[in-house]
N, CA, C and O atoms as a Maestro MAE file, in Angstrom:
{
 s_m_m2io_version
 :::
 2.0.0
}

f_m_ct {
 s_m_title
 :::
 protein
 m_atom[296] {
  # First column is atom index #
  i_m_mmod_type
  r_m_x_coord
  r_m_y_coord
  r_m_z_coord
  i_m_residue_number
  s_m_chain_name
  s_m_pdb_residue_name
  s_m_pdb_atom_name
  i_m_atomic_number
  :::
  1 25 -15.201 20.376 -11.524 1 A "MET " " N  " 7
  2 3 -15.455 19.830 -10.189 1 A "MET " " CA " 6
  3 2 -15.668 20.152 -8.751 1 A "MET " " C  " 6
  4 15 -14.599 20.600 -8.337 1 A "MET " " O  " 8
  5 25 -16.140 20.142 -8.243 2 A "THR " " N  " 7
  6 3 -16.324 20.065 -7.158 2 A "THR " " CA " 6
  7 2 -15.581 19.886 -6.011 2 A "THR " " C  " 6
  8 15 -14.984 18.827 -6.205 2 A "THR " " O  " 8
  9 25 -15.267 20.328 -4.895 3 A "LEU " " N  " 7
  10 3 -14.570 20.024 -4.081 3 A "LEU " " CA " 6
  11 2 -15.050 18.750 -3.437 3 A "LEU " " C  " 6
  12 15 -14.197 18.015 -2.942 3 A "LEU " " O  " 8
  13 25 -16.504 18.356 -3.380 4 A "GLY " " N  " 7
  14 3 -17.223 16.726 -3.041 4 A "GLY " " CA " 6
  15 2 -16.466 15.780 -4.271 4 A "GLY " " C  " 6
  16 15 -16.081 14.638 -4.025 4 A "GLY " " O  " 8
  17 25 -16.363 16.191 -5.150 5 A "TRP " " N  " 7
  18 3 -15.650 15.410 -6.402 5 A "TRP " " CA " 6
  19 2 -14.554 15.122 -6.138 5 A "TRP " " C  " 6
  20 15 -14.245 13.932 -6.069 5 A "TRP " " O  " 8
  21 25 -13.745 16.003 -5.938 6 A "LYS " " N  " 7
  22 3 -12.162 15.789 -6.197 6 A "LYS " " CA " 6
  23 2 -11.727 15.010 -4.512 6 A "LYS " " C  " 6
  24 15 -10.779 14.261 -4.276 6 A "LYS " " O  " 8
  25 25 -12.808 15.521 -3.537 7 A "LEU " " N  " 7
  26 3 -12.323 14.582 -2.091 7 A "LEU " " CA " 6
  27 2 -12.816 13.041 -2.850 7 A "LEU " " C  " 6
  28 15 -12.060 12.072 -2.783 7 A "LEU " " O  " 8
  29 25 -13.915 12.972 -3.434 8 A "PHE " " N  " 7
  30 3 -14.191 11.377 -3.649 8 A "PHE " " CA " 6
  31 2 -12.959 10.680 -4.667 8 A "PHE " " C  " 6
  32 15 -12.802 9.460 -4.680 8 A "PHE " " O  " 8
  33 25 -12.381 11.313 -5.244 9 A "VAL " " N  " 7
  34 3 -11.962 10.779 -6.289 9 A "VAL " " CA " 6
  35 2 -10.516 10.304 -5.703 9 A "VAL " " C  " 6
  36 15 -9.934 9.327 -6.174 9 A "VAL " " O  " 8
  37 25 -9.800 11.366 -4.245 10 A "VAL " " N  " 7
  38 3 -9.237 11.116 -3.428 10 A "VAL " " CA " 6
  39 2 -8.951 9.845 -2.538 10 A "VAL " " C  " 6
  40 15 -8.053 9.115 -2.118 10 A "VAL " " O  " 8
  41 25 -10.368 10.077 -2.529 11 A "PHE " " N  " 7
  42 3 -11.072 8.793 -1.222 11 A "PHE " " CA " 6
  43 2 -10.412 7.257 -2.206 11 A "PHE " " C  " 6
  44 15 -9.878 6.334 -1.591 11 A "PHE " " O  " 8
  45 25 -10.550 7.229 -3.545 12 A "LEU " " N  " 7
  46 3 -10.817 6.083 -4.443 12 A "LEU " " CA " 6
  47 2 -9.481 5.621 -4.790 12 A "LEU " " C  " 6
  48 15 -9.153 4.481 -5.119 12 A "LEU " " O  " 8
  49 25 -8.581 6.908 -4.645 13 A "ALA " " N  " 7
  50 3 -6.865 6.512 -4.828 13 A "ALA " " CA " 6
  51 2 -6.881 5.491 -3.339 13 A "ALA " " C  " 6
  52 15 -6.760 4.284 -3.134 13 A "ALA " " O  " 8
  53 25 -7.057 6.464 -2.646 14 A "PHE " " N  " 7
  54 3 -6.963 5.796 -0.671 14 A "PHE " " CA " 6
  55 2 -7.282 3.554 -1.007 14 A "PHE " " C  " 6
  56 15 -6.690 2.480 -0.902 14 A "PHE " " O  " 8
  57 25 -8.362 4.037 -1.344 15 A "LEU " " N  " 7
  58 3 -8.695 2.580 -0.999 15 A "LEU " " CA " 6
  59 2 -8.147 1.569 -2.669 15 A "LEU " " C  " 6
  60 15 -8.601 0.437 -2.835 15 A "LEU " " O  " 8
  61 25 -7.589 1.932 -3.273 16 A "SER " " N  " 7
  62 3 -6.896 1.348 -4.629 16 A "SER " " CA " 6
  63 2 -5.243 1.119 -3.508 16 A "SER " " C  " 6
  64 15 -4.802 -0.026 -3.408 16 A "SER " " O  " 8
  65 25 -4.689 1.997 -2.957 17 A "ILE " " N  " 7
  66 3 -3.657 1.641 -2.458 17 A "ILE " " CA " 6
  67 2 -3.782 0.702 -1.244 17 A "ILE " " C  " 6
  68 15 -2.981 -0.224 -1.110 17 A "ILE " " O  " 8
  69 25 -4.604 0.884 -0.505 18 A "LEU " " N  " 7
  70 3 -5.353 -0.115 0.708 18 A "LEU " " CA " 6
  71 2 -5.667 -1.468 -0.048 18 A "LEU " " C  " 6
  72 15 -5.376 -2.419 0.677 18 A "LEU " " O  " 8
  73 25 -6.071 -1.779 -1.035 19 A "ALA " " N  " 7
  74 3 -5.980 -3.200 -1.902 19 A "ALA " " CA " 6
  75 2 -5.135 -3.378 -2.241 19 A "ALA " " C  " 6
  76 15 -4.958 -4.592 -2.141 19 A "ALA " " O  " 8
  77 25 -3.866 -2.665 -2.893 20 A "VAL " " N  " 7
  78 3 -2.856 -3.177 -3.542 20 A "VAL " " CA " 6
  79 2 -1.984 -3.808 -2.167 20 A "VAL " " C  " 6
  80 15 -1.544 -4.948 -2.317 20 A "VAL " " O  " 8
  81 25 -1.746 -3.193 -0.984 21 A "VAL " " N  " 7
  82 3 -1.314 -3.268 -0.094 21 A "VAL " " CA " 6
  83 2 -1.877 -5.079 0.210 21 A "VAL " " C  " 6
  84 15 -1.241 -6.111 -0.002 21 A "VAL " " O  " 8
  85 25 -2.928 -4.947 0.627 22 A "ILE " " N  " 7
  86 3 -3.582 -6.189 1.295 22 A "ILE " " CA " 6
  87 2 -3.949 -7.741 0.175 22 A "ILE " " C  " 6
  88 15 -4.211 -8.924 0.392 22 A "ILE " " O  " 8
  89 25 -3.805 -7.022 -0.832 23 A "VAL " " N  " 7
  90 3 -3.392 -8.284 -2.319 23 A "VAL " " CA " 6
  91 2 -1.956 -8.671 -2.328 23 A "VAL " " C  " 6
  92 15 -1.540 -9.789 -2.633 23 A "VAL " " O  " 8
  93 25 -1.223 -7.631 -1.962 24 A "MET " " N  " 7
  94 3 0.490 -7.931 -2.437 24 A "MET " " CA " 6
  95 2 0.723 -8.859 -0.895 24 A "MET " " C  " 6
  96 15 1.185 -9.984 -1.088 24 A "MET " " O  " 8
  97 25 0.411 -8.439 0.779 25 A "ALA " " N  " 7
  98 3 0.649 -8.965 1.533 25 A "ALA " " CA " 6
  99 2 -0.171 -10.516 1.958 25 A "ALA " " C  " 6
  100 15 0.273 -11.214 2.869 25 A "ALA " " O  " 8
  101 25 -1.334 -10.888 1.205 26 A "PHE " " N  " 7
  102 3 -1.913 -12.229 1.197 26 A "PHE " " CA " 6
  103 2 -1.121 -13.135 0.152 26 A "PHE " " C  " 6
  104 15 -1.076 -14.338 0.411 26 A "PHE " " O  " 8
  105 25 -0.522 -12.700 -0.946 27 A "ARG " " N  " 7
  106 3 -0.118 -12.986 -1.951 27 A "ARG " " CA " 6
  107 2 1.341 -13.743 -1.161 27 A "ARG " " C  " 6
  108 15 1.332 -14.960 -0.971 27 A "ARG " " O  " 8
  109 25 2.315 -13.059 -0.823 28 A "GLU " " N  " 7
  110 3 3.451 -13.272 -0.107 28 A "GLU " " CA " 6
  111 2 3.240 -14.085 0.905 28 A "GLU " " C  " 6
  112 15 4.044 -15.001 1.079 28 A "GLU " " O  " 8
  113 25 2.001 -13.911 1.880 29 A "ARG " " N  " 7
  114 3 1.730 -14.993 2.735 29 A "ARG " " CA " 6
  115 2 1.191 -15.853 2.180 29 A "ARG " " C  " 6
  116 15 0.900 -16.628 3.091 29 A "ARG " " O  " 8
  117 25 0.808 -16.311 1.180 30 A "LYS " " N  " 7
  118 3 0.418 -17.461 0.442 30 A "LYS " " CA " 6
  119 2 1.562 -18.379 -0.339 30 A "LYS " " C  " 6
  120 15 1.655 -19.607 -0.325 30 A "LYS " " O  " 8
  121 25 2.347 -17.483 -0.977 31 A "ARG " " N  " 7
  122 3 3.820 -17.766 -1.213 31 A "ARG " " CA " 6
  123 2 4.550 -18.428 -0.482 31 A "ARG " " C  " 6
  124 15 5.129 -19.473 -0.781 31 A "ARG " " O  " 8
  125 25 4.580 -17.586 1.012 32 A "GLY " " N  " 7
  126 3 5.619 -18.015 1.869 32 A "GLY " " CA " 6
  127 2 5.322 -19.288 2.732 32 A "GLY " " C  " 6
  128 15 6.065 -19.638 3.649 32 A "GLY " " O  " 8
  129 25 3.850 -20.146 2.267 33 A "ARG " " N  " 7
  130 3 3.409 -21.429 2.936 33 A "ARG " " CA " 6
  131 2 4.366 -22.254 2.521 33 A "ARG " " C  " 6
  132 15 4.814 -23.077 3.319 33 A "ARG " " O  " 8
  133 25 4.881 -22.184 1.131 34 A "SER " " N  " 7
  134 3 5.953 -23.126 0.287 34 A "SER " " CA " 6
  135 2 7.386 -23.033 0.772 34 A "SER " " C  " 6
  136 15 8.141 -23.997 0.650 34 A "SER " " O  " 8
  137 25 7.793 -21.838 1.346 35 A "ILE " " N  " 7
  138 3 8.920 -21.848 1.839 35 A "ILE " " CA " 6
  139 2 9.601 -22.575 2.778 35 A "ILE " " C  " 6
  140 15 9.135 -22.183 3.848 35 A "ILE " " O  " 8
  141 25 10.523 -23.494 3.026 36 A "ALA " " N  " 7
  142 3 11.081 -24.770 3.866 36 A "ALA " " CA " 6
  143 2 11.114 -23.730 5.608 36 A "ALA " " C  " 6
  144 15 10.922 -22.519 5.707 36 A "ALA " " O  " 8
  145 25 11.241 -24.142 6.086 37 A "SER " " N  " 7
  146 3 11.086 -23.338 7.816 37 A "SER " " CA " 6
  147 2 12.597 -23.347 7.816 37 A "SER " " C  " 6
  148 15 12.987 -22.576 8.693 37 A "SER " " O  " 8
  149 25 13.591 -23.917 7.177 38 A "ASP " " N  " 7
  150 3 15.190 -23.523 7.587 38 A "ASP " " CA " 6
  151 2 15.754 -22.330 6.620 38 A "ASP " " C  " 6
  152 15 16.646 -21.522 6.878 38 A "ASP " " O  " 8
  153 25 15.093 -22.438 5.614 39 A "ASP " " N  " 7
  154 3 15.476 -21.228 4.493 39 A "ASP " " CA " 6
  155 2 15.065 -20.027 4.778 39 A "ASP " " C  " 6
  156 15 13.960 -19.509 4.621 39 A "ASP " " O  " 8
  157 25 16.019 -19.630 5.201 40 A "PHE " " N  " 7
  158 3 16.411 -17.935 6.362 40 A "PHE " " CA " 6
  159 2 16.311 -16.680 5.030 40 A "PHE " " C  " 6
  160 15 15.951 -15.505 5.098 40 A "PHE " " O  " 8
  161 25 16.754 -17.436 3.946 41 A "THR " " N  " 7
  162 3 17.182 -16.416 2.827 41 A "THR " " CA " 6
  163 2 15.960 -16.220 2.367 41 A "THR " " C  " 6
  164 15 15.525 -15.076 2.500 41 A "THR " " O  " 8
  165 25 15.109 -17.206 1.737 42 A "ALA " " N  " 7
  166 3 13.937 -16.654 1.238 42 A "ALA " " CA " 6
  167 2 12.860 -16.273 2.436 42 A "ALA " " C  " 6
  168 15 11.846 -15.693 2.044 42 A "ALA " " O  " 8
  169 25 12.937 -16.457 3.425 43 A "GLN " " N  " 7
  170 3 11.788 -15.919 4.739 43 A "GLN " " CA " 6
  171 2 12.341 -13.839 4.639 43 A "GLN " " C  " 6
  172 15 11.668 -12.824 4.815 43 A "GLN " " O  " 8
  173 25 13.915 -14.057 4.260 44 A "ARG " " N  " 7
  174 3 14.297 -12.583 4.529 44 A "ARG " " CA " 6
  175 2 14.009 -11.639 3.443 44 A "ARG " " C  " 6
  176 15 14.203 -10.433 3.288 44 A "ARG " " O  " 8
  177 25 13.324 -12.863 2.526 45 A "ASP " " N  " 7
  178 3 13.464 -12.122 0.854 45 A "ASP " " CA " 6
  179 2 12.022 -11.663 0.771 45 A "ASP " " C  " 6
  180 15 11.670 -10.650 0.167 45 A "ASP " " O  " 8
  181 25 10.786 -12.921 1.770 46 A "GLN " " N  " 7
  182 3 9.785 -12.387 1.466 46 A "GLN " " CA " 6
  183 2 9.441 -11.122 2.758 46 A "GLN " " C  " 6
  184 15 8.542 -10.281 2.722 46 A "GLN " " O  " 8
  185 25 10.356 -11.307 3.725 47 A "ASP " " N  " 7
  186 3 10.105 -9.745 4.881 47 A "ASP " " CA " 6
  187 2 10.015 -8.573 3.623 47 A "ASP " " C  " 6
  188 15 9.033 -7.886 3.341 47 A "ASP " " O  " 8
  189 25 11.351 -8.574 2.970 48 A "GLY " " N  " 7
  190 3 11.827 -7.337 2.550 48 A "GLY " " CA " 6
  191 2 10.608 -6.853 1.474 48 A "GLY " " C  " 6
  192 15 10.064 -5.753 1.579 48 A "GLY " " O  " 8
  193 25 10.248 -7.872 0.388 49 A "ARG " " N  " 7
  194 3 9.252 -7.784 -0.397 49 A "ARG " " CA " 6
  195 2 7.899 -7.014 0.309 49 A "ARG " " C  " 6
  196 15 7.668 -5.855 -0.037 49 A "ARG " " O  " 8
  197 25 7.080 -7.631 1.230 50 A "VAL " " N  " 7
  198 3 6.361 -7.123 2.460 50 A "VAL " " CA " 6
  199 2 6.637 -5.658 2.609 50 A "VAL " " C  " 6
  200 15 6.080 -4.710 2.056 50 A "VAL " " O  " 8
  201 25 7.652 -5.681 3.503 51 A "MET " " N  " 7
  202 3 8.074 -4.617 3.733 51 A "MET " " CA " 6
  203 2 8.575 -3.208 2.631 51 A "MET " " C  " 6
  204 15 8.732 -2.062 3.052 51 A "MET " " O  " 8
  205 25 8.716 -3.523 1.549 52 A "ALA " " N  " 7
  206 3 8.894 -2.473 0.623 52 A "ALA " " CA " 6
  207 2 7.673 -2.552 0.411 52 A "ALA " " C  " 6
  208 15 7.243 -1.465 0.797 52 A "ALA " " O  " 8
  209 25 6.701 -3.240 -0.017 53 A "ILE " " N  " 7
  210 3 5.102 -2.885 -0.316 53 A "ILE " " CA " 6
  211 2 4.190 -1.703 0.603 53 A "ILE " " C  " 6
  212 15 3.391 -0.861 0.191 53 A "ILE " " O  " 8
  213 25 4.705 -2.040 2.172 54 A "ILE " " N  " 7
  214 3 4.098 -1.415 2.717 54 A "ILE " " CA " 6
  215 2 4.896 0.276 2.673 54 A "ILE " " C  " 6
  216 15 4.274 1.327 2.518 54 A "ILE " " O  " 8
  217 25 6.306 0.152 2.843 55 A "PHE " " N  " 7
  218 3 6.300 1.456 2.757 55 A "PHE " " CA " 6
  219 2 6.123 2.390 1.551 55 A "PHE " " C  " 6
  220 15 5.992 3.613 1.488 55 A "PHE " " O  " 8
  221 25 6.159 1.512 0.692 56 A "THR " " N  " 7
  222 3 5.964 2.311 -0.640 56 A "THR " " CA " 6
  223 2 4.286 2.712 -0.484 56 A "THR " " C  " 6
  224 15 3.936 3.721 -1.096 56 A "THR " " O  " 8
  225 25 3.196 1.939 0.337 57 A "ALA " " N  " 7
  226 3 1.990 2.689 0.584 57 A "ALA " " CA " 6
  227 2 1.932 3.612 1.284 57 A "ALA " " C  " 6
  228 15 0.995 4.403 1.176 57 A "ALA " " O  " 8
  229 25 3.174 3.823 2.445 58 A "ILE " " N  " 7
  230 3 2.491 4.882 3.470 58 A "ILE " " CA " 6
  231 2 3.078 6.004 2.289 58 A "ILE " " C  " 6
  232 15 2.244 6.788 1.836 58 A "ILE " " O  " 8
  233 25 4.490 6.091 1.789 59 A "VAL " " N  " 7
  234 3 4.641 7.372 1.419 59 A "VAL " " CA " 6
  235 2 3.484 7.745 0.223 59 A "VAL " " C  " 6
  236 15 3.281 8.855 -0.269 59 A "VAL " " O  " 8
  237 25 2.907 6.678 -0.035 60 A "GLY " " N  " 7
  238 3 1.528 7.413 -1.312 60 A "GLY " " CA " 6
  239 2 1.009 7.938 -0.481 60 A "GLY " " C  " 6
  240 15 0.665 9.094 -0.729 60 A "GLY " " O  " 8
  241 25 0.658 7.320 1.044 61 A "GLY " " N  " 7
  242 3 -0.634 7.961 1.710 61 A "GLY " " CA " 6
  243 2 -0.355 9.415 2.034 61 A "GLY " " C  " 6
  244 15 -1.184 10.269 2.348 61 A "GLY " " O  " 8
  245 25 1.061 9.557 1.891 62 A "MET " " N  " 7
  246 3 1.409 10.983 2.968 62 A "MET " " CA " 6
  247 2 1.263 11.496 1.390 62 A "MET " " C  " 6
  248 15 0.431 12.400 1.325 62 A "MET " " O  " 8
  249 25 1.821 11.176 0.161 63 A "PHE " " N  " 7
  250 3 1.336 11.721 -0.721 63 A "PHE " " CA " 6
  251 2 -0.434 12.319 -1.044 63 A "PHE " " C  " 6
  252 15 -0.841 13.367 -1.544 63 A "PHE " " O  " 8
  253 25 -0.902 11.541 -0.690 64 A "LEU " " N  " 7
  254 3 -2.576 11.374 -1.083 64 A "LEU " " CA " 6
  255 2 -3.032 12.950 0.713 64 A "LEU " " C  " 6
  256 15 -3.919 13.797 0.612 64 A "LEU " " O  " 8
  257 25 -2.670 12.889 1.216 65 A "THR " " N  " 7
  258 3 -2.331 13.433 2.657 65 A "THR " " CA " 6
  259 2 -2.319 15.124 2.299 65 A "THR " " C  " 6
  260 15 -3.137 15.991 2.605 65 A "THR " " O  " 8
  261 25 -0.997 15.213 1.495 66 A "ILE " " N  " 7
  262 3 -0.970 16.511 0.872 66 A "ILE " " CA " 6
  263 2 -1.838 17.372 -0.129 66 A "ILE " " C  " 6
  264 15 -2.057 18.572 -0.294 66 A "ILE " " O  " 8
  265 25 -2.319 15.893 -0.861 67 A "LEU " " N  " 7
  266 3 -3.470 16.200 -2.631 67 A "LEU " " CA " 6
  267 2 -4.373 17.293 -1.433 67 A "LEU " " C  " 6
  268 15 -4.460 18.520 -1.486 67 A "LEU " " O  " 8
  269 25 -5.065 16.195 -0.226 68 A "VAL " " N  " 7
  270 3 -6.220 16.960 0.120 68 A "VAL " " CA " 6
  271 2 -5.928 17.657 0.869 68 A "VAL " " C  " 6
  272 15 -6.890 17.825 1.618 68 A "VAL " " O  " 8
  273 25 -4.970 18.323 1.211 69 A "ALA " " N  " 7
  274 3 -4.395 19.585 2.173 69 A "ALA " " CA " 6
  275 2 -4.476 20.781 0.694 69 A "ALA " " C  " 6
  276 15 -4.978 21.904 0.672 69 A "ALA " " O  " 8
  277 25 -3.767 20.002 -0.448 70 A "TRP " " N  " 7
  278 3 -4.021 21.434 -1.315 70 A "TRP " " CA " 6
  279 2 -5.685 21.380 -1.883 70 A "TRP " " C  " 6
  280 15 -6.016 22.534 -2.153 70 A "TRP " " O  " 8
  281 25 -6.405 20.759 -2.048 71 A "LEU " " N  " 7
  282 3 -7.770 20.508 -2.555 71 A "LEU " " CA " 6
  283 2 -8.367 21.253 -1.894 71 A "LEU " " C  " 6
  284 15 -9.191 21.924 -2.514 71 A "LEU " " O  " 8
  285 25 -8.267 21.487 -0.460 72 A "VAL " " N  " 7
  286 3 -9.259 21.875 0.701 72 A "VAL " " CA " 6
  287 2 -8.703 23.697 0.912 72 A "VAL " " C  " 6
  288 15 -9.428 24.690 0.974 72 A "VAL " " O  " 8
  289 25 -7.642 23.642 0.960 73 A "PHE " " N  " 7
  290 3 -7.152 25.326 1.282 73 A "PHE " " CA " 6
  291 2 -6.751 25.660 -0.072 73 A "PHE " " C  " 6
  292 15 -6.633 26.885 -0.081 73 A "PHE " " O  " 8
  293 25 -6.497 25.219 -1.156 74 A "PHE " " N  " 7
  294 3 -6.156 26.063 -1.988 74 A "PHE " " CA " 6
  295 2 -7.342 26.222 -3.300 74 A "PHE " " C  " 6
  296 15 -7.149 27.025 -4.213 74 A "PHE " " O  " 8
  :::
 }
 m_bond[295] {
  # First column is bond index #
  i_m_from
  i_m_to
  i_m_order
  :::
  1 1 2 1
  2 2 3 1
  3 3 4 2
  4 3 5 1
  5 5 6 1
  6 6 7 1
  7 7 8 2
  8 7 9 1
  9 9 10 1
  10 10 11 1
  11 11 12 2
  12 11 13 1
  13 13 14 1
  14 14 15 1
  15 15 16 2
  16 15 17 1
  17 17 18 1
  18 18 19 1
  19 19 20 2
  20 19 21 1
  21 21 22 1
  22 22 23 1
  23 23 24 2
  24 23 25 1
  25 25 26 1
  26 26 27 1
  27 27 28 2
  28 27 29 1
  29 29 30 1
  30 30 31 1
  31 31 32 2
  32 31 33 1
  33 33 34 1
  34 34 35 1
  35 35 36 2
  36 35 37 1
  37 37 38 1
  38 38 39 1
  39 39 40 2
  40 39 41 1
  41 41 42 1
  42 42 43 1
  43 43 44 2
  44 43 45 1
  45 45 46 1
  46 46 47 1
  47 47 48 2
  48 47 49 1
  49 49 50 1
  50 50 51 1
  51 51 52 2
  52 51 53 1
  53 53 54 1
  54 54 55 1
  55 55 56 2
  56 55 57 1
  57 57 58 1
  58 58 59 1
  59 59 60 2
  60 59 61 1
  61 61 62 1
  62 62 63 1
  63 63 64 2
  64 63 65 1
  65 65 66 1
  66 66 67 1
  67 67 68 2
  68 67 69 1
  69 69 70 1
  70 70 71 1
  71 71 72 2
  72 71 73 1
  73 73 74 1
  74 74 75 1
  75 75 76 2
  76 75 77 1
  77 77 78 1
  78 78 79 1
  79 79 80 2
  80 79 81 1
  81 81 82 1
  82 82 83 1
  83 83 84 2
  84 83 85 1
  85 85 86 1
  86 86 87 1
  87 87 88 2
  88 87 89 1
  89 89 90 1
  90 90 91 1
  91 91 92 2
  92 91 93 1
  93 93 94 1
  94 94 95 1
  95 95 96 2
  96 95 97 1
  97 97 98 1
  98 98 99 1
  99 99 100 2
  100 99 101 1
  101 101 102 1
  102 102 103 1
  103 103 104 2
  104 103 105 1
  105 105 106 1
  106 106 107 1
  107 107 108 2
  108 107 109 1
  109 109 110 1
  110 110 111 1
  111 111 112 2
  112 111 113 1
  113 113 114 1
  114 114 115 1
  115 115 116 2
  116 115 117 1
  117 117 118 1
  118 118 119 1
  119 119 120 2
  120 119 121 1
  121 121 122 1
  122 122 123 1
  123 123 124 2
  124 123 125 1
  125 125 126 1
  126 126 127 1
  127 127 128 2
  128 127 129 1
  129 129 130 1
  130 130 131 1
  131 131 132 2
  132 131 133 1
  133 133 134 1
  134 134 135 1
  135 135 136 2
  136 135 137 1
  137 137 138 1
  138 138 139 1
  139 139 140 2
  140 139 141 1
  141 141 142 1
  142 142 143 1
  143 143 144 2
  144 143 145 1
  145 145 146 1
  146 146 147 1
  147 147 148 2
  148 147 149 1
  149 149 150 1
  150 150 151 1
  151 151 152 2
  152 151 153 1
  153 153 154 1
  154 154 155 1
  155 155 156 2
  156 155 157 1
  157 157 158 1
  158 158 159 1
  159 159 160 2
  160 159 161 1
  161 161 162 1
  162 162 163 1
  163 163 164 2
  164 163 165 1
  165 165 166 1
  166 166 167 1
  167 167 168 2
  168 167 169 1
  169 169 170 1
  170 170 171 1
  171 171 172 2
  172 171 173 1
  173 173 174 1
  174 174 175 1
  175 175 176 2
  176 175 177 1
  177 177 178 1
  178 178 179 1
  179 179 180 2
  180 179 181 1
  181 181 182 1
  182 182 183 1
  183 183 184 2
  184 183 185 1
  185 185 186 1
  186 186 187 1
  187 187 188 2
  188 187 189 1
  189 189 190 1
  190 190 191 1
  191 191 192 2
  192 191 193 1
  193 193 194 1
  194 194 195 1
  195 195 196 2
  196 195 197 1
  197 197 198 1
  198 198 199 1
  199 199 200 2
  200 199 201 1
  201 201 202 1
  202 202 203 1
  203 203 204 2
  204 203 205 1
  205 205 206 1
  206 206 207 1
  207 207 208 2
  208 207 209 1
  209 209 210 1
  210 210 211 1
  211 211 212 2
  212 211 213 1
  213 213 214 1
  214 214 215 1
  215 215 216 2
  216 215 217 1
  217 217 218 1
  218 218 219 1
  219 219 220 2
  220 219 221 1
  221 221 222 1
  222 222 223 1
  223 223 224 2
  224 223 225 1
  225 225 226 1
  226 226 227 1
  227 227 228 2
  228 227 229 1
  229 229 230 1
  230 230 231 1
  231 231 232 2
  232 231 233 1
  233 233 234 1
  234 234 235 1
  235 235 236 2
  236 235 237 1
  237 237 238 1
  238 238 239 1
  239 239 240 2
  240 239 241 1
  241 241 242 1
  242 242 243 1
  243 243 244 2
  244 243 245 1
  245 245 246 1
  246 246 247 1
  247 247 248 2
  248 247 249 1
  249 249 250 1
  250 250 251 1
  251 251 252 2
  252 251 253 1
  253 253 254 1
  254 254 255 1
  255 255 256 2
  256 255 257 1
  257 257 258 1
  258 258 259 1
  259 259 260 2
  260 259 261 1
  261 261 262 1
  262 262 263 1
  263 263 264 2
  264 263 265 1
  265 265 266 1
  266 266 267 1
  267 267 268 2
  268 267 269 1
  269 269 270 1
  270 270 271 1
  271 271 272 2
  272 271 273 1
  273 273 274 1
  274 274 275 1
  275 275 276 2
  276 275 277 1
  277 277 278 1
  278 278 279 1
  279 279 280 2
  280 279 281 1
  281 281 282 1
  282 282 283 1
  283 283 284 2
  284 283 285 1
  285 285 286 1
  286 286 287 1
  287 287 288 2
  288 287 289 1
  289 289 290 1
  290 290 291 1
  291 291 292 2
  292 291 293 1
  293 293 294 1
  294 294 295 1
  295 295 296 2
  :::
 }
}
């Protein structure tokens, strides 16, 4: 497998992480419309789920950065 194909696979992995974050964020936003404005516990739980998804994606992006560096330099 050439370097170009390896980097293409990494790019597809990046796009899949991005797609998951976008889909989950919009799903939570849609779900949040049914939460009452005075239900602070449900709002806090929703914010926690969104932040967990975002920070998990950040860790995945860091892993992809390490993978690209390894593919390019070794």
